[in-house]
KEKE-3310 file (N, C-alpha, C; in steps of 0.2 Angstrom, whole numbers, plus 5000, padded with zeros to 4 digits):
npx = (5164:5160:5150:5142:5141:5133:5120:5118:5114:5101:5094:5093:5086:5090:5090:5096:5092:5080:5074:5077:5067:5055:5039:5044:5055:5056:5059:5067:5061:5066:5063:5056:5048:5036:5019:5009:4996:4977:4966:4956:4965:4968:4978:4985:4979:4986:4977:4967:4959:4962:4959:4970:4972:4972:4980:4975:4961:4949:4955:4968:4968:4963:4960:4971:4972:4970:4973:4973:4987:4994:4997:5003:5005:5001:4989:4980:4974:4986:4992:4997:4988:4982:4968:4961:4955:4947:4934:4922:4926:4930:4945:4955:4955:4968:4979:4992:5006:5017:5034:5038:5031:5030:5027:5014:4999:5002:5006:5021:5030:5043:5044:5049:5039:5024:5013:4997:4983:4966:4957:4944:4948:4953:4962:4972:4975:4980:4994:4994:4990:4999:5009:5024:5040:5043:5051:5063:5056:5058:5052:5046:5055:5058:5054:5041:5026:5019:5009:5011:5020:5028:5026:5037:5049:5064:5066:5059:5048:5046:5041:5041:5032:5034:5033:5026:5035:5026:5011:5002:5008:5021:5026:5039:5051:5061:5071:5088:5089:5082:5093:5103:5104:5112:5115:5113:5099:5085:5096:5096:5084:5070:5057:5039:5030:5020:5017:5012:5004:4996:4985:4982:4986:4999:5007:5023:5043:5051:5061:5058:5044:5036:5021:5009:5000:4985:4977:4963:4952:4942:4926)
npy = (4541:4544:4537:4543:4557:4554:4550:4562:4569:4563:4569:4582:4593:4596:4609:4612:4601:4599:4603:4590:4579:4581:4579:4581:4576:4561:4548:4533:4516:4498:4487:4476:4480:4478:4481:4488:4482:4483:4478:4470:4466:4473:4484:4498:4515:4531:4540:4538:4537:4530:4521:4519:4503:4492:4475:4468:4463:4471:4475:4477:4481:4496:4511:4522:4540:4558:4569:4581:4586:4584:4598:4607:4619:4623:4628:4620:4602:4591:4579:4562:4549:4533:4525:4516:4505:4493:4495:4506:4524:4526:4527:4541:4546:4544:4548:4542:4548:4545:4544:4541:4544:4543:4530:4526:4524:4519:4512:4507:4493:4498:4511:4528:4539:4552:4555:4560:4567:4565:4574:4588:4604:4620:4634:4638:4627:4617:4612:4605:4592:4584:4571:4570:4568:4573:4583:4577:4570:4571:4566:4555:4549:4547:4551:4559:4556:4568:4581:4594:4594:4594:4591:4581:4586:4588:4584:4579:4571:4559:4543:4524:4510:4495:4476:4467:4457:4448:4452:4459:4476:4486:4502:4513:4527:4538:4547:4548:4541:4551:4562:4554:4546:4535:4528:4513:4503:4506:4507:4517:4519:4521:4513:4513:4515:4513:4524:4528:4542:4551:4544:4539:4532:4534:4538:4534:4534:4519:4506:4491:4482:4486:4495:4483:4486:4488:4492:4499:4504:4519:4522)
npz = (4858:4846:4845:4855:4850:4839:4846:4853:4840:4837:4847:4845:4834:4817:4807:4793:4786:4783:4771:4764:4765:4758:4748:4735:4734:4739:4751:4745:4745:4747:4733:4738:4748:4761:4763:4777:4786:4789:4802:4794:4783:4774:4764:4772:4768:4764:4761:4769:4785:4801:4816:4831:4837:4852:4852:4861:4874:4885:4900:4897:4883:4873:4864:4856:4858:4857:4869:4883:4890:4906:4917:4906:4896:4881:4870:4865:4865:4868:4870:4868:4871:4877:4880:4895:4894:4882:4883:4880:4876:4858:4849:4845:4826:4816:4803:4791:4784:4773:4769:4757:4744:4731:4728:4728:4735:4747:4763:4771:4780:4790:4785:4785:4793:4796:4807:4810:4820:4812:4813:4814:4818:4824:4816:4824:4830:4822:4821:4832:4830:4825:4827:4838:4848:4863:4876:4888:4902:4917:4929:4925:4919:4905:4886:4881:4870:4861:4853:4839:4831:4815:4796:4786:4790:4797:4811:4827:4823:4817:4813:4812:4806:4812:4812:4825:4836:4844:4843:4829:4826:4830:4835:4831:4836:4827:4824:4819:4808:4800:4798:4795:4784:4779:4790:4799:4798:4809:4820:4829:4832:4844:4854:4855:4869:4884:4898:4915:4918:4930:4933:4919:4903:4896:4879:4877:4875:4877:4884:4885:4882:4871:4864:4857:4842:4832:4817:4813:4800:4799:4795)
capx = (5164:5158:5142:5138:5139:5125:5115:5115:5110:5095:5090:5093:5084:5094:5086:5098:5092:5074:5072:5078:5062:5049:5036:5046:5062:5054:5064:5068:5062:5068:5057:5050:5044:5030:5014:5007:4989:4973:4963:4954:4969:4967:4984:4984:4980:4987:4971:4961:4959:4962:4961:4976:4970:4976:4980:4973:4955:4947:4960:4974:4966:4962:4962:4975:4968:4971:4970:4977:4993:4995:5002:5003:5001:4999:4982:4976:4976:4993:4995:4995:4986:4979:4961:4964:4951:4944:4926:4923:4926:4934:4952:4955:4957:4974:4982:4999:5009:5022:5041:5040:5024:5029:5027:5008:4994:5001:5010:5025:5034:5049:5044:5049:5032:5023:5007:4993:4977:4963:4952:4943:4951:4954:4969:4977:4977:4982:5000:4995:4988:5005:5013:5031:5041:5043:5058:5065:5052:5062:5048:5044:5062:5058:5053:5032:5024:5014:5008:5016:5025:5028:5026:5041:5054:5070:5064:5056:5041:5047:5040:5041:5027:5036:5029:5028:5036:5022:5004:5001:5014:5025:5029:5045:5053:5067:5075:5094:5087:5081:5098:5109:5101:5116:5114:5110:5091:5083:5100:5094:5076:5067:5051:5035:5026:5016:5018:5006:5004:4991:4981:4980:4991:5002:5013:5030:5048:5050:5067:5055:5037:5032:5014:5007:4993:4983:4974:4955:4948:4936:4922)
capy = (4547:4544:4535:4548:4562:4552:4550:4569:4571:4562:4574:4590:4593:4599:4613:4612:4595:4601:4602:4585:4575:4582:4576:4582:4572:4556:4543:4526:4509:4493:4485:4471:4482:4475:4487:4487:4478:4484:4472:4466:4462:4478:4488:4506:4519:4538:4544:4537:4538:4525:4521:4514:4500:4488:4469:4465:4466:4472:4480:4476:4485:4503:4514:4528:4546:4565:4572:4587:4584:4587:4604:4609:4628:4622:4630:4615:4595:4590:4572:4556:4544:4526:4522:4511:4499:4494:4495:4514:4528:4523:4531:4547:4544:4546:4547:4540:4551:4541:4548:4538:4546:4541:4522:4526:4525:4513:4513:4501:4491:4502:4516:4533:4543:4556:4554:4566:4565:4566:4578:4594:4609:4628:4634:4639:4619:4613:4607:4601:4586:4581:4568:4571:4566:4579:4584:4572:4571:4568:4563:4548:4544:4545:4556:4556:4557:4573:4584:4600:4591:4595:4586:4582:4592:4586:4585:4574:4570:4555:4536:4519:4505:4489:4470:4465:4451:4445:4452:4466:4480:4492:4509:4516:4534:4535:4553:4548:4539:4556:4567:4550:4541:4529:4524:4505:4503:4505:4507:4523:4520:4519:4509:4516:4510:4517:4524:4529:4548:4555:4539:4538:4529:4540:4534:4536:4529:4512:4500:4485:4480:4490:4493:4482:4489:4486:4499:4499:4509:4523:4522)
capz = (4857:4840:4847:4859:4845:4835:4851:4852:4836:4839:4852:4842:4826:4813:4803:4788:4781:4783:4764:4761:4766:4756:4743:4731:4735:4745:4753:4742:4749:4743:4729:4741:4753:4764:4764:4782:4784:4794:4804:4789:4780:4768:4766:4773:4763:4768:4760:4773:4792:4805:4823:4832:4843:4854:4850:4866:4875:4891:4904:4892:4878:4874:4858:4855:4858:4858:4875:4886:4894:4913:4917:4900:4894:4876:4869:4863:4868:4864:4872:4864:4877:4876:4885:4900:4892:4876:4883:4881:4869:4853:4848:4839:4821:4812:4794:4791:4779:4773:4766:4748:4740:4724:4728:4728:4741:4752:4769:4771:4786:4790:4781:4789:4791:4800:4810:4811:4821:4808:4816:4812:4822:4822:4813:4829:4834:4815:4822:4838:4827:4821:4832:4839:4854:4868:4879:4892:4908:4922:4934:4922:4917:4898:4883:4880:4864:4861:4846:4839:4826:4807:4792:4781:4791:4799:4818:4831:4822:4812:4816:4808:4809:4811:4813:4831:4838:4848:4839:4827:4825:4835:4833:4833:4835:4822:4823:4818:4802:4796:4797:4793:4779:4778:4797:4800:4799:4816:4825:4835:4834:4851:4854:4857:4874:4888:4904:4918:4920:4932:4932:4913:4900:4891:4875:4878:4873:4882:4882:4883:4881:4867:4863:4851:4841:4825:4814:4810:4795:4801:4791)
cpx = (5159:5150:5139:5137:5133:5120:5113:5112:5102:5092:5090:5090:5088:5090:5088:5095:5085:5071:5073:5072:5056:5045:5039:5053:5060:5060:5064:5066:5064:5062:5052:5049:5037:5025:5010:4999:4986:4970:4959:4959:4970:4974:4982:4986:4980:4981:4965:4963:4959:4964:4966:4973:4974:4975:4976:4966:4955:4952:4966:4973:4966:4965:4967:4971:4971:4969:4975:4982:4993:4999:5005:5000:5001:4992:4978:4978:4981:4997:4991:4994:4984:4973:4964:4959:4949:4936:4926:4923:4932:4939:4950:4958:4963:4975:4990:5001:5017:5028:5042:5033:5024:5029:5019:5005:4995:5006:5015:5028:5040:5050:5044:5041:5031:5017:5004:4985:4972:4957:4949:4944:4951:4960:4972:4980:4980:4989:5000:4989:4993:5009:5020:5034:5044:5050:5057:5061:5055:5058:5046:5050:5061:5056:5045:5032:5018:5013:5011:5021:5025:5027:5031:5048:5059:5069:5062:5050:5041:5046:5040:5034:5032:5032:5032:5030:5032:5014:5004:5008:5015:5026:5035:5047:5060:5069:5080:5094:5087:5087:5103:5105:5105:5117:5111:5104:5089:5088:5099:5087:5075:5059:5047:5031:5023:5018:5012:5007:4997:4985:4979:4987:4993:5008:5019:5035:5050:5058:5063:5047:5033:5025:5011:5000:4991:4979:4967:4953:4943:4931:4917)
cpy = (4548:4541:4541:4555:4561:4552:4557:4572:4568:4565:4580:4591:4598:4603:4612:4607:4595:4600:4595:4580:4578:4577:4576:4578:4567:4552:4535:4521:4503:4491:4479:4473:4480:4480:4483:4486:4482:4478:4468:4464:4467:4482:4496:4510:4526:4542:4543:4537:4532:4525:4516:4510:4495:4480:4464:4466:4467:4477:4481:4479:4493:4506:4520:4536:4553:4567:4577:4583:4589:4593:4607:4617:4627:4625:4625:4608:4594:4584:4567:4550:4538:4526:4516:4505:4499:4493:4503:4518:4525:4529:4538:4545:4547:4544:4546:4544:4549:4546:4546:4539:4543:4534:4520:4527:4519:4517:4506:4500:4496:4508:4523:4537:4547:4555:4559:4563:4568:4568:4585:4600:4617:4629:4635:4630:4615:4609:4603:4595:4582:4578:4570:4568:4572:4580:4578:4574:4567:4565:4555:4545:4543:4552:4554:4559:4564:4576:4591:4600:4595:4590:4586:4586:4586:4587:4579:4571:4563:4547:4531:4513:4497:4482:4468:4458:4445:4446:4458:4469:4483:4498:4512:4523:4533:4543:4553:4547:4545:4559:4560:4544:4534:4526:4517:4506:4502:4506:4512:4523:4517:4516:4513:4512:4514:4518:4527:4537:4551:4550:4538:4536:4532:4536:4537:4532:4525:4507:4494:4486:4485:4489:4489:4483:4485:4492:4497:4506:4512:4524:4528)
cpz = (4850:4841:4851:4855:4841:4839:4852:4846:4835:4842:4850:4835:4823:4807:4795:4783:4780:4776:4760:4760:4764:4750:4736:4730:4741:4746:4748:4746:4744:4739:4732:4747:4756:4766:4772:4781:4789:4796:4801:4785:4773:4769:4767:4767:4765:4766:4765:4781:4796:4814:4824:4839:4846:4852:4855:4868:4883:4894:4900:4886:4879:4867:4860:4855:4860:4865:4879:4891:4901:4914:4911:4898:4887:4876:4866:4866:4864:4868:4869:4870:4873:4882:4889:4899:4885:4876:4885:4874:4864:4853:4844:4832:4820:4805:4795:4785:4778:4769:4759:4744:4734:4723:4728:4733:4745:4758:4771:4778:4785:4787:4786:4788:4798:4803:4812:4813:4815:4811:4813:4818:4820:4820:4817:4831:4828:4817:4828:4836:4826:4827:4833:4846:4858:4871:4885:4898:4913:4928:4931:4920:4910:4895:4882:4874:4865:4854:4846:4835:4820:4803:4787:4782:4796:4807:4821:4829:4818:4815:4811:4811:4808:4813:4821:4831:4841:4843:4836:4826:4830:4832:4836:4831:4832:4819:4819:4810:4797:4792:4795:4789:4779:4785:4796:4801:4807:4822:4832:4836:4841:4851:4858:4863:4878:4896:4908:4922:4923:4932:4924:4909:4895:4887:4876:4875:4878:4879:4882:4883:4877:4866:4856:4848:4834:4822:4811:4807:4799:4795:4791)
residu = (MET:LYS:CYS:LEU:PHE:LEU:LEU:CYS:LEU:CYS:LEU:VAL:PRO:ILE:VAL:VAL:PHE:SER:SER:THR:PHE:THR:SER:GLU:ASN:PRO:ILE:ASN:LEU:PRO:SER:ASP:ALA:THR:PRO:VAL:LEU:ASP:VAL:THR:GLY:LYS:GLU:LEU:ASP:PRO:ARG:LEU:SER:TYR:ARG:ILE:ILE:SER:THR:PHE:TRP:GLY:ALA:LEU:GLY:GLY:ASP:VAL:TYR:LEU:GLY:LYS:SER:PRO:ASN:SER:ASP:ALA:PRO:CYS:ALA:ASN:GLY:VAL:PHE:ARG:TYR:ASN:SER:ASP:VAL:GLY:PRO:SER:GLY:THR:PRO:VAL:ARG:PHE:ILE:GLY:SER:SER:SER:HIS:PHE:GLY:PRO:HIS:ILE:PHE:GLU:ASP:GLU:LEU:LEU:ASN:ILE:GLN:PHE:ALA:ILE:SER:THR:SER:LYS:LEU:CYS:VAL:SER:TYR:THR:ILE:TRP:LYS:VAL:GLY:ASP:TYR:ASP:ALA:SER:LEU:GLY:THR:MET:LEU:LEU:GLU:THR:GLY:GLY:THR:ILE:GLY:GLN:ALA:ASP:SER:SER:TRP:PHE:LYS:ILE:VAL:LYS:SER:SER:ARG:PHE:GLY:TYR:ASN:LEU:LEU:TYR:CYS:PRO:VAL:THR:ILE:ILE:CYS:PRO:SER:CYS:PRO:ASP:ASP:GLN:PHE:CYS:SER:LYS:VAL:GLY:VAL:VAL:HIS:GLN:ASN:GLY:LYS:ARG:ARG:LEU:ALA:LEU:VAL:LYS:ASP:ASN:PRO:LEU:ASP:VAL:SER:PHE:LYS:GLN:VAL:GLN)
# end
């Protein structure tokens, strides 16, 4: 029952904790925290923009981009997708907003962070640039990544970058760590991978085969 209760917390945003994770009260990181590196070996900087690219090429490659979700009534594009190949359009730039801003202009492995598409947009669509995890999609059997999230609030908008066991990095969705800071690291995190939706690759929560990614600075 205890495990079931914690799992429920993972799926339900708790507003009462929303003031806990702000720039005025950031999360502490261990002194030996490891910075995340881009494809050139430079440390990620939250003040800069990056493209999330695949560690593979050809049909196994493809950048991450913002697109319109099928059957969505959102007023703005709100789906997080990946192109079907690395030949073609470049991905939509993103910026990473870490929870430990007092550590300086760095993004660290295992750091809780928000992800925002770094694009010019109308005032109406500003919130539709911030990543979050949506409701369960019964037709695909998982929860899809979408936009419409928030920054620094206790909701479904928190992720981590972790070292991949294969190549590059993986993204994790980590809601329970937000509302239960004392919970073991990553115990309730979910891997971010890809599912097929209407002929497109959609980022979603997966049990196996997480998406291996790298980060390329936008010049």
